[in-house]
C-alpha positions as CSV (number, residue, x, y, z in Angstrom):
1,X,211.1,152.0,-128.8
2,X,212.6,152.9,-132.2
3,X,213.3,150.1,-134.7
4,X,217.0,151.0,-135.3
5,X,219.7,152.0,-132.9
6,X,220.7,155.6,-133.3
7,X,224.1,156.3,-131.6
8,X,223.2,160.0,-131.3
9,X,220.0,159.4,-129.4
10,X,219.5,161.0,-126.0
11,X,216.6,160.6,-123.6
12,X,215.9,161.7,-120.0
13,X,213.6,163.6,-117.7
14,X,213.0,167.3,-117.3
15,X,211.0,168.5,-114.3
16,X,209.2,171.8,-114.3
17,X,208.6,173.2,-110.9
18,X,207.0,176.5,-109.7
19,X,204.3,178.2,-107.7
20,X,200.7,177.5,-108.6
21,X,199.6,179.2,-111.9
22,X,203.1,179.9,-113.1
23,X,202.1,178.4,-116.4
24,X,203.7,174.9,-116.1
25,X,200.9,173.0,-117.8
26,X,200.7,175.5,-120.6
27,X,204.5,175.1,-121.2
28,X,204.3,171.3,-121.2
29,X,201.5,171.5,-123.8
30,X,203.6,173.9,-125.9
31,X,206.7,171.8,-125.7
32,X,204.9,168.5,-126.7
33,X,202.7,170.1,-129.3
34,X,199.7,168.3,-127.7
35,X,197.4,168.6,-124.7
36,X,198.7,166.4,-122.0
37,X,198.0,168.6,-119.0
38,X,194.9,170.5,-118.1
39,X,194.9,174.3,-118.1
40,X,192.2,176.3,-116.3
41,X,191.8,179.6,-114.6
42,X,192.3,177.9,-111.2
43,X,195.6,177.5,-109.6
44,X,196.7,174.1,-108.3
45,X,194.9,172.2,-111.1
46,X,197.7,169.8,-111.7
47,X,197.5,167.2,-108.9
48,X,200.0,164.7,-110.1
49,X,203.2,164.7,-112.3
50,X,202.2,164.4,-115.9
51,X,204.8,162.9,-118.2
52,X,204.6,164.8,-121.5
53,X,207.0,163.6,-124.2
54,X,208.8,166.2,-126.4
55,X,211.2,165.5,-129.3
56,X,214.0,167.9,-130.2
57,X,216.3,166.5,-132.9
58,X,217.8,163.2,-131.6
59,X,216.7,163.9,-128.1
60,X,213.5,162.7,-126.3
61,X,212.6,164.9,-123.4
62,X,210.2,163.3,-120.9
63,X,208.6,166.4,-119.2
64,X,207.4,166.0,-115.6
65,X,204.7,168.7,-115.0
66,X,204.6,168.8,-111.3
67,X,201.9,170.2,-109.0
68,X,202.5,173.8,-107.9
69,X,204.7,174.1,-104.9
70,X,203.1,176.1,-102.2
71,X,202.8,176.1,-98.4
72,X,200.7,173.0,-97.6
73,X,197.8,173.2,-95.2
74,X,195.7,170.0,-95.9
75,X,196.6,166.4,-96.5
76,X,196.0,166.8,-100.3
77,X,198.3,169.9,-100.3
78,X,201.1,167.9,-98.5
79,X,200.8,165.1,-101.0
80,X,200.9,167.5,-104.0
81,X,204.0,169.3,-102.7
82,X,205.8,166.1,-101.9
83,X,205.0,164.8,-105.4
84,X,206.4,168.0,-106.9
85,X,209.7,167.8,-105.1
86,X,209.9,164.1,-105.8
87,X,209.5,164.8,-109.5
88,X,212.3,167.3,-109.3
89,X,214.7,165.1,-107.5
90,X,214.4,162.3,-110.0
91,X,215.0,164.5,-113.1
92,X,218.1,165.0,-115.3
93,X,217.4,168.8,-115.4
94,X,215.0,171.0,-113.5
95,X,213.3,174.2,-114.7
96,X,211.9,176.7,-112.2
97,X,209.1,178.6,-113.9
98,X,208.1,181.9,-112.6
99,X,205.1,184.1,-113.5
100,X,207.1,187.2,-114.2
101,X,204.3,189.9,-114.1
102,X,203.0,188.6,-110.7
103,X,206.5,188.6,-109.3
104,X,207.1,192.2,-110.5
105,X,203.7,193.2,-109.0
106,X,204.6,191.6,-105.7
107,X,207.6,193.9,-105.4
108,X,205.4,197.0,-104.9
109,X,204.1,197.8,-108.4
110,X,200.3,197.3,-108.2
111,X,200.8,194.5,-105.7
112,X,197.8,192.3,-104.7
113,X,197.5,189.7,-102.0
114,X,197.5,187.0,-104.7
115,X,200.7,188.4,-106.2
116,X,202.4,188.5,-102.8
117,X,201.4,184.8,-102.2
118,X,203.0,183.8,-105.5
119,X,206.2,185.6,-104.6
120,X,206.2,183.9,-101.2
121,X,205.8,180.5,-102.8
122,X,208.7,181.4,-105.1
123,X,210.9,182.4,-102.2
124,X,210.1,179.0,-100.5
125,X,211.2,177.2,-103.6
126,X,214.5,179.2,-103.8
127,X,215.2,178.5,-100.1
128,X,214.7,174.8,-100.7
129,X,216.9,174.8,-103.7
130,X,219.6,176.6,-101.7
131,X,219.3,174.1,-98.8
132,X,219.7,171.1,-101.1
133,X,222.4,172.7,-103.3
134,X,220.4,172.1,-106.4
135,X,221.2,174.2,-109.5
136,X,218.3,174.6,-111.9
137,X,217.3,176.6,-115.0
138,X,215.1,179.7,-114.5
139,X,212.2,180.4,-116.8
140,X,210.5,183.8,-116.6
141,X,207.1,183.2,-118.1
142,X,204.3,185.4,-119.4
143,X,206.6,188.1,-120.6
144,X,204.2,189.3,-123.3
145,X,204.0,193.1,-123.2
146,X,206.6,193.5,-120.4
147,X,209.4,196.1,-120.6
148,X,212.8,194.5,-121.4
149,X,214.6,196.6,-118.7
150,X,212.1,195.4,-116.1
151,X,212.6,191.8,-117.1
152,X,216.4,192.1,-117.1
153,X,216.3,193.7,-113.6
154,X,214.1,190.8,-112.3
155,X,216.3,188.3,-114.0
156,X,219.4,189.8,-112.4
157,X,217.8,189.8,-108.9
158,X,216.8,186.2,-109.1
159,X,220.1,185.0,-110.7
160,X,222.0,186.5,-107.7
161,X,220.3,184.0,-105.4
162,X,222.9,181.5,-106.7
163,X,220.5,178.7,-107.5
164,X,220.2,179.3,-111.3
165,X,222.5,178.2,-114.1
166,X,220.8,180.0,-116.9
167,X,217.8,182.3,-117.4
168,X,215.2,182.0,-120.2
169,X,212.5,184.6,-120.9
170,X,209.5,182.9,-122.5
171,X,205.8,183.1,-123.2
172,X,204.4,179.5,-122.9
173,X,201.1,180.9,-124.3
174,X,202.5,182.4,-127.5
175,X,205.6,180.3,-127.8
176,X,208.1,183.2,-127.7
177,X,211.5,181.9,-126.5
178,X,210.3,178.3,-126.0
179,X,212.3,176.9,-128.9
180,X,215.6,178.0,-127.3
181,X,214.5,176.6,-124.0
182,X,213.6,173.3,-125.7
183,X,217.0,173.0,-127.3
184,X,218.6,173.6,-123.8
185,X,216.5,170.9,-122.3
186,X,217.5,168.5,-125.1
187,X,221.2,169.2,-124.5
188,X,220.7,168.1,-120.8
189,X,219.4,164.7,-121.8
190,X,221.8,161.8,-121.2
191,X,222.9,159.7,-124.2
192,X,220.8,156.6,-124.7
193,X,217.9,155.1,-126.5
194,X,214.5,156.7,-126.4
195,X,212.2,155.7,-123.6
196,X,208.9,155.9,-125.5
197,X,207.7,155.4,-129.1
198,X,208.2,158.3,-131.4
199,X,204.5,159.0,-131.8
200,X,203.7,159.0,-128.1
201,X,203.1,162.3,-126.5
202,X,202.2,161.4,-122.9
203,X,202.6,158.7,-120.3
204,X,199.4,159.0,-118.3
205,X,197.0,156.2,-117.5
206,X,193.9,156.7,-119.7
207,X,191.5,156.5,-116.7
208,X,193.5,159.3,-115.0
209,X,193.6,161.4,-118.1
210,X,189.9,160.9,-118.6
211,X,189.2,162.1,-115.1
212,X,191.4,165.1,-115.5
213,X,189.7,166.1,-118.7
214,X,186.3,166.1,-117.0
215,X,187.7,168.0,-114.0
216,X,189.0,170.7,-116.4
217,X,185.5,171.0,-117.8
218,X,184.0,171.3,-114.3
219,X,186.3,174.3,-113.5
220,X,185.9,175.9,-116.9
221,X,182.1,176.0,-116.4
222,X,181.8,176.8,-112.7
223,X,185.1,178.4,-111.8
224,X,183.4,181.4,-110.2
225,X,181.0,179.5,-108.0
226,X,183.0,176.4,-107.1
227,X,186.2,176.5,-105.0
228,X,188.8,173.8,-105.2
229,X,186.6,171.3,-103.3
230,X,186.0,169.0,-106.3
231,X,187.5,165.9,-107.7
232,X,186.7,163.4,-110.5
233,X,187.2,159.7,-110.3
234,X,186.9,157.3,-113.3
235,X,185.0,154.5,-111.6
236,X,184.6,152.4,-114.8
237,X,186.3,152.2,-118.2
238,X,185.0,149.5,-120.4
239,X,186.0,148.6,-124.0
240,X,182.9,147.6,-125.9
241,X,182.7,145.0,-128.7
242,X,181.8,147.6,-131.2
243,X,185.0,149.5,-130.6
244,X,183.5,152.2,-128.4
245,X,184.4,153.0,-124.8
246,X,181.9,153.2,-121.9
247,X,183.2,155.5,-119.2
248,X,181.6,156.1,-115.8
249,X,182.9,159.0,-113.6
250,X,182.0,160.4,-110.3
251,X,182.4,164.2,-109.6
252,X,182.9,164.7,-105.8
253,X,182.0,167.9,-104.0
254,X,182.4,168.5,-100.3
255,X,179.1,170.1,-99.5
256,X,175.4,169.6,-100.4
257,X,175.2,173.2,-101.4
258,X,177.8,172.6,-104.1
259,X,175.9,169.8,-105.8
260,X,173.3,172.1,-107.5
261,X,176.2,174.2,-108.8
262,X,177.6,171.3,-110.7
263,X,174.2,170.0,-111.8
264,X,172.8,173.4,-112.9
265,X,169.2,174.2,-113.6
266,X,167.5,171.2,-115.0
267,X,170.9,169.4,-115.2
268,X,172.1,171.7,-117.9
269,X,175.5,172.4,-116.4
270,X,176.3,168.8,-115.9
271,X,175.1,168.1,-119.5
272,X,177.5,170.8,-120.8
273,X,180.4,169.3,-118.8
274,X,179.6,165.8,-120.1
275,X,179.3,167.0,-123.7
276,X,182.6,168.9,-123.7
277,X,184.4,166.1,-121.9
278,X,183.0,163.5,-124.3
279,X,184.1,165.5,-127.3
280,X,187.7,165.7,-126.1
281,X,187.7,162.1,-125.1
282,X,186.5,161.0,-128.6
283,X,189.3,163.0,-130.1
284,X,191.9,161.6,-127.6
285,X,190.8,158.0,-127.9
286,X,189.9,158.1,-131.6
287,X,186.7,156.1,-131.0
288,X,183.1,156.7,-129.9
289,X,182.7,157.4,-126.2
290,X,179.7,156.9,-124.0
291,X,180.3,159.0,-120.9
292,X,178.1,158.8,-117.7
293,X,178.6,161.4,-114.9
294,X,177.4,161.3,-111.3
295,X,177.7,164.0,-108.8
296,X,178.3,162.8,-105.2
297,X,178.6,164.8,-102.0
298,X,181.5,163.5,-99.8
299,X,182.9,165.9,-97.2
300,X,185.9,163.6,-96.8
301,X,186.8,162.9,-100.4
302,X,190.2,164.4,-99.7
303,X,190.8,161.5,-97.3
304,X,190.1,158.8,-99.9
305,X,193.1,156.5,-100.4
306,X,191.6,155.4,-103.7
307,X,191.6,158.9,-105.2
308,X,195.2,159.4,-104.1
309,X,196.2,156.1,-105.6
310,X,194.5,157.1,-108.9
311,X,196.7,160.2,-109.1
312,X,199.9,158.4,-107.9
313,X,200.0,160.6,-104.7
314,X,201.3,159.5,-101.3
315,X,198.3,159.4,-98.9
316,X,200.6,159.1,-95.8
317,X,203.0,161.9,-96.6
């Protein structure tokens, strides 16, 4: 909380929804100016709403970076999608972010199955918004290098669905257009005192954030060989007397054949993952970190109530 009461202060929640890989995490990181959500080549890397905190003038915007909304098939999928819609329902303003190039490609220009899947997920979101009568902002992302007439045509087609109040064309990666979007989000915040201290950029339990950082490193290193069948749990987080932190984590894979992929020859891959994760944790926590990683095979890790609880997901959805 701030020390003095500012009558002009505003604070509230802005949810960012969209199909997997629309760029939601990159946008949250851009808006907050810090890394609060992991970004990898994989889709569906965000498994729980991350509250990033952005400041614009007198407004504090608490950003809810939701998991990608897609057609769920497994228990984890259902929990992630339910979490995404839950984050949107509780927000003061909702931004629907769309990967513009993929959406264009899905309409017949160099279309690929992946592009068509992204467009299908987007249509599912639009249908849900129509059914609930929810009006949201539209963000067309990844516009770098796209023709303006192509973007305007796409914008018009989507706006005609009737679920969007305004359209913003942005590049979360380069920052183009993001300032205007940030100002719009700030105007949507209700009047009231700030919800978090001015210097805080995220509201994520440190055990969870530590696990997500390591999971990012896993996918950065073995994204070609390893599918989405991996999770990281922080099993121990101990504050030492010398000011350092001792962290133990377990990397779960579903099959025995996946364990050597994470370990690497002579344990070199796991060593790289641990080193990169430790470097980021040291910077994040501003203290020495002793990180210990274990790789465990558990075909049913996606049915673990403890893991769902760690990420704030509903196991029984």
